[in-house]
MISE-309545 format. One record per residue (C-alpha): y, z, x; residue number from 1. Coordinates in nm, 3 decimals. Layout:
// residues N
Y, Z, X, NUM
...
//
This chain:
// residues 289
8.502, 8.403, 2.553, 1
8.685, 8.734, 2.597, 2
8.952, 8.802, 2.372, 3
9.274, 8.791, 2.577, 4
9.463, 9.063, 2.327, 5
9.205, 9.321, 2.328, 6
9.210, 9.281, 2.756, 7
9.566, 9.365, 2.700, 8
9.548, 9.639, 2.510, 9
9.244, 9.797, 2.751, 10
9.514, 9.684, 3.040, 11
9.769, 9.910, 2.908, 12
9.592, 10.178, 2.775, 13
9.462, 10.204, 3.156, 14
9.775, 10.211, 3.264, 15
9.938, 10.483, 2.988, 16
9.621, 10.689, 3.120, 17
9.742, 10.687, 3.493, 18
10.109, 10.564, 3.517, 19
10.192, 10.729, 3.822, 20
9.878, 10.616, 4.021, 21
9.950, 10.280, 3.885, 22
10.331, 10.300, 4.005, 23
10.204, 10.432, 4.331, 24
9.949, 10.170, 4.360, 25
10.259, 9.895, 4.302, 26
10.481, 10.053, 4.569, 27
10.170, 10.046, 4.817, 28
10.167, 9.695, 4.768, 29
10.531, 9.613, 4.783, 30
10.543, 9.807, 5.111, 31
10.230, 9.623, 5.285, 32
10.337, 9.286, 5.118, 33
10.671, 9.341, 5.310, 34
10.497, 9.404, 5.624, 35
10.344, 9.089, 5.561, 36
10.655, 8.910, 5.500, 37
10.872, 9.019, 5.820, 38
10.520, 8.930, 6.025, 39
10.628, 8.575, 5.928, 40
10.970, 8.592, 5.966, 41
10.925, 8.722, 6.295, 42
10.660, 8.451, 6.414, 43
10.914, 8.194, 6.214, 44
11.239, 8.283, 6.450, 45
10.999, 8.308, 6.755, 46
10.934, 7.953, 6.696, 47
11.275, 7.843, 6.632, 48
11.357, 8.046, 6.948, 49
11.165, 7.808, 7.149, 50
11.270, 7.501, 7.030, 51
11.636, 7.569, 7.104, 52
11.798, 7.429, 7.403, 53
11.921, 7.652, 7.673, 54
11.679, 7.935, 7.650, 55
11.348, 7.976, 7.847, 56
11.164, 7.678, 7.722, 57
11.487, 7.427, 7.876, 58
11.658, 7.444, 8.223, 59
11.873, 7.179, 8.356, 60
11.858, 7.047, 8.705, 61
12.137, 6.961, 8.906, 62
12.121, 6.642, 9.170, 63
12.364, 6.654, 9.477, 64
12.595, 6.429, 9.474, 65
12.579, 6.088, 9.628, 66
12.201, 6.054, 9.474, 67
12.085, 5.674, 9.437, 68
12.010, 5.512, 9.122, 69
11.676, 5.469, 9.299, 70
11.614, 5.797, 9.367, 71
11.720, 5.912, 9.042, 72
11.419, 5.729, 8.901, 73
11.202, 5.850, 9.150, 74
11.291, 6.214, 9.073, 75
11.260, 6.148, 8.676, 76
10.893, 6.036, 8.752, 77
10.815, 6.382, 8.973, 78
10.905, 6.545, 8.710, 79
10.745, 6.399, 8.414, 80
10.436, 6.415, 8.677, 81
10.435, 6.844, 8.615, 82
10.176, 6.939, 8.398, 83
10.437, 7.238, 8.241, 84
10.676, 6.937, 8.126, 85
10.733, 6.827, 7.787, 86
11.036, 6.631, 7.813, 87
11.266, 6.495, 8.104, 88
11.633, 6.330, 8.007, 89
11.874, 6.259, 8.234, 90
12.201, 6.348, 8.183, 91
12.474, 6.148, 8.357, 92
12.796, 6.310, 8.462, 93
13.048, 6.133, 8.206, 94
12.766, 6.290, 7.889, 95
12.784, 6.631, 8.064, 96
13.159, 6.585, 7.990, 97
13.107, 6.483, 7.635, 98
12.854, 6.798, 7.616, 99
13.083, 7.043, 7.718, 100
13.392, 6.922, 7.489, 101
13.124, 6.960, 7.214, 102
13.104, 7.315, 7.330, 103
13.372, 7.405, 7.395, 104
13.589, 7.237, 7.212, 105
13.786, 6.947, 7.288, 106
14.122, 7.121, 7.318, 107
13.981, 7.420, 7.576, 108
14.170, 7.427, 7.858, 109
13.832, 7.425, 8.058, 110
13.753, 7.046, 7.973, 111
14.128, 6.925, 7.933, 112
14.240, 6.653, 8.201, 113
13.898, 6.697, 8.366, 114
13.741, 6.394, 8.621, 115
13.430, 6.322, 8.528, 116
13.374, 6.224, 8.886, 117
13.365, 6.569, 9.011, 118
13.088, 6.714, 8.764, 119
12.704, 6.653, 8.926, 120
12.447, 6.450, 8.708, 121
12.189, 6.667, 8.576, 122
11.822, 6.656, 8.445, 123
11.730, 6.872, 8.125, 124
11.366, 6.963, 8.196, 125
11.213, 7.090, 7.845, 126
10.905, 7.276, 7.897, 127
10.566, 7.276, 7.692, 128
10.561, 7.626, 7.480, 129
10.260, 7.763, 7.673, 130
10.416, 7.731, 7.978, 131
10.788, 7.879, 7.859, 132
10.732, 8.239, 7.970, 133
10.666, 8.083, 8.330, 134
11.015, 7.942, 8.406, 135
11.072, 8.132, 8.697, 136
10.796, 7.985, 8.905, 137
10.854, 7.639, 8.761, 138
11.255, 7.633, 8.863, 139
11.112, 7.748, 9.205, 140
10.928, 7.407, 9.232, 141
11.193, 7.206, 9.074, 142
11.442, 7.333, 9.320, 143
11.246, 7.225, 9.604, 144
11.203, 6.884, 9.518, 145
11.423, 6.666, 9.733, 146
11.765, 6.591, 9.567, 147
11.809, 6.844, 9.384, 148
12.065, 7.089, 9.417, 149
12.047, 7.387, 9.176, 150
11.829, 7.450, 8.875, 151
11.984, 7.684, 8.549, 152
11.851, 7.824, 8.279, 153
11.933, 8.118, 8.050, 154
11.727, 8.397, 8.041, 155
11.915, 8.604, 7.735, 156
11.718, 8.824, 7.500, 157
11.619, 8.461, 7.288, 158
11.464, 8.302, 7.606, 159
11.251, 8.606, 7.621, 160
11.135, 8.576, 7.265, 161
11.123, 8.226, 7.314, 162
10.873, 8.295, 7.628, 163
10.678, 8.545, 7.421, 164
10.621, 8.310, 7.136, 165
10.204, 8.302, 7.202, 166
10.179, 8.685, 7.251, 167
10.453, 8.792, 6.927, 168
10.180, 8.488, 6.699, 169
9.864, 8.691, 6.850, 170
10.027, 9.027, 6.758, 171
10.161, 8.936, 6.418, 172
9.796, 8.823, 6.329, 173
9.653, 9.125, 6.461, 174
9.889, 9.333, 6.238, 175
9.866, 9.088, 5.958, 176
9.462, 9.128, 5.930, 177
9.551, 9.532, 5.925, 178
9.802, 9.481, 5.670, 179
9.529, 9.270, 5.401, 180
9.280, 9.538, 5.505, 181
9.480, 9.789, 5.374, 182
9.595, 9.642, 5.035, 183
9.263, 9.509, 4.963, 184
9.178, 9.903, 5.057, 185
9.474, 10.006, 4.799, 186
9.390, 9.799, 4.512, 187
9.009, 9.878, 4.564, 188
9.111, 10.259, 4.525, 189
9.311, 10.197, 4.219, 190
9.084, 10.004, 4.042, 191
8.788, 10.233, 4.106, 192
8.955, 10.574, 3.984, 193
9.012, 10.332, 3.671, 194
8.668, 10.281, 3.646, 195
8.569, 10.636, 3.669, 196
8.838, 10.714, 3.425, 197
8.671, 10.527, 3.166, 198
8.270, 10.540, 3.251, 199
8.229, 10.646, 2.925, 200
8.367, 10.374, 2.755, 201
8.189, 10.159, 3.010, 202
7.882, 10.263, 2.925, 203
7.890, 10.242, 2.569, 204
8.007, 9.892, 2.559, 205
7.694, 9.785, 2.824, 206
7.444, 9.988, 2.542, 207
7.622, 9.725, 2.282, 208
7.535, 9.416, 2.512, 209
7.872, 9.345, 2.630, 210
7.856, 9.075, 2.940, 211
8.049, 9.243, 3.245, 212
8.306, 8.950, 3.240, 213
8.410, 9.113, 2.932, 214
8.377, 9.455, 3.047, 215
8.565, 9.418, 3.381, 216
8.821, 9.150, 3.301, 217
9.070, 9.379, 3.213, 218
9.044, 9.507, 3.580, 219
9.039, 9.181, 3.723, 220
9.355, 9.103, 3.566, 221
9.524, 9.419, 3.661, 222
9.469, 9.363, 4.024, 223
9.605, 9.044, 4.036, 224
9.949, 9.148, 3.878, 225
9.948, 9.408, 4.154, 226
9.909, 9.172, 4.399, 227
10.147, 8.910, 4.186, 228
10.424, 9.153, 4.113, 229
10.402, 9.345, 4.484, 230
10.432, 9.030, 4.644, 231
10.735, 8.906, 4.427, 232
10.927, 9.251, 4.515, 233
10.840, 9.185, 4.844, 234
10.962, 8.848, 4.873, 235
11.312, 8.956, 4.703, 236
11.308, 9.214, 4.933, 237
11.291, 9.032, 5.256, 238
11.530, 8.742, 5.115, 239
11.797, 9.026, 5.055, 240
11.766, 9.113, 5.387, 241
11.792, 8.753, 5.543, 242
12.071, 8.688, 5.309, 243
12.293, 9.026, 5.432, 244
12.218, 8.921, 5.811, 245
12.321, 8.553, 5.699, 246
12.656, 8.719, 5.592, 247
12.754, 8.970, 5.846, 248
12.587, 8.797, 6.154, 249
12.663, 8.452, 6.146, 250
12.539, 8.437, 6.487, 251
12.171, 8.439, 6.380, 252
12.166, 8.173, 6.121, 253
12.012, 7.921, 6.313, 254
11.746, 8.141, 6.432, 255
11.691, 8.372, 6.043, 256
11.631, 8.092, 5.743, 257
11.456, 8.143, 5.409, 258
11.110, 8.107, 5.403, 259
11.008, 7.781, 5.286, 260
10.813, 7.688, 4.986, 261
10.478, 7.671, 5.083, 262
10.518, 8.015, 5.278, 263
10.650, 8.186, 4.952, 264
10.369, 8.050, 4.772, 265
10.076, 8.125, 5.058, 266
10.200, 8.512, 5.045, 267
10.183, 8.486, 4.660, 268
9.857, 8.347, 4.666, 269
9.718, 8.566, 4.911, 270
9.824, 8.880, 4.795, 271
9.645, 8.805, 4.441, 272
9.321, 8.711, 4.604, 273
9.331, 9.005, 4.833, 274
9.398, 9.249, 4.507, 275
9.122, 9.077, 4.366, 276
8.907, 9.109, 4.612, 277
8.947, 9.444, 4.617, 278
8.881, 9.471, 4.258, 279
8.615, 9.304, 4.273, 280
8.445, 9.569, 4.539, 281
8.565, 9.805, 4.310, 282
8.356, 9.647, 4.048, 283
8.020, 9.583, 4.234, 284
8.057, 9.952, 4.361, 285
8.045, 10.105, 3.966, 286
7.740, 9.842, 3.832, 287
7.555, 9.965, 4.210, 288
7.580, 10.332, 4.088, 289
//
């Protein structure tokens, strides 16, 4: 059995021997895990943007005046037949007016006294996520369908973010892999320096017959502590940034939201796992040497 008190003393002694190295290692872990947290926020923002209405993933097809009910049914079948379309919703003119009142406010002068008869019927078309970047060509195809008078969609900043979800997720995965390698390398170098600085003590313990687990457990615990403290500080920093955005930029609240419990637990677990992996590499290097 490993005596935890003795292991704790070894950790404290090691930190006293290289305090600045430990502080710099912790700062490096915090910086790397801040980047990982920001990547999670970026992918989450792109995901929320792709699901928002009136972005590049949604378009409105306005019908010509006088379109019969039978023709409307045929139009709906034709739109549902598009492989790029995930959902089609018919919006009669009365429902369109109610939506305008909801968006602009019932007391707005723009909708006060408006007769629904002057508004066109429309279809709200939602594209599949993988086709949201092709909204221009899809809108052109829909506009050529007989009975469609006009097709409109919004291509603001949110629309571009929504259309780039796949590319954002791919880039985030690549950057996350680089962050993981850097984090493991930082822990490897820190633990390696600690082992080298106490080589004589380790050799004495080995000659006395101490088990490897007893000798190297302090380094594993130290590495796990770096990962846990660094990820906790990074999550708090990212949460503070999100709170600042919510306070000073209320319009971003639907897009930027705090990470969920599963995501937070994943960051903590992943950071500790990478740190312990780096420590294991350093320990293996020491044993092989």
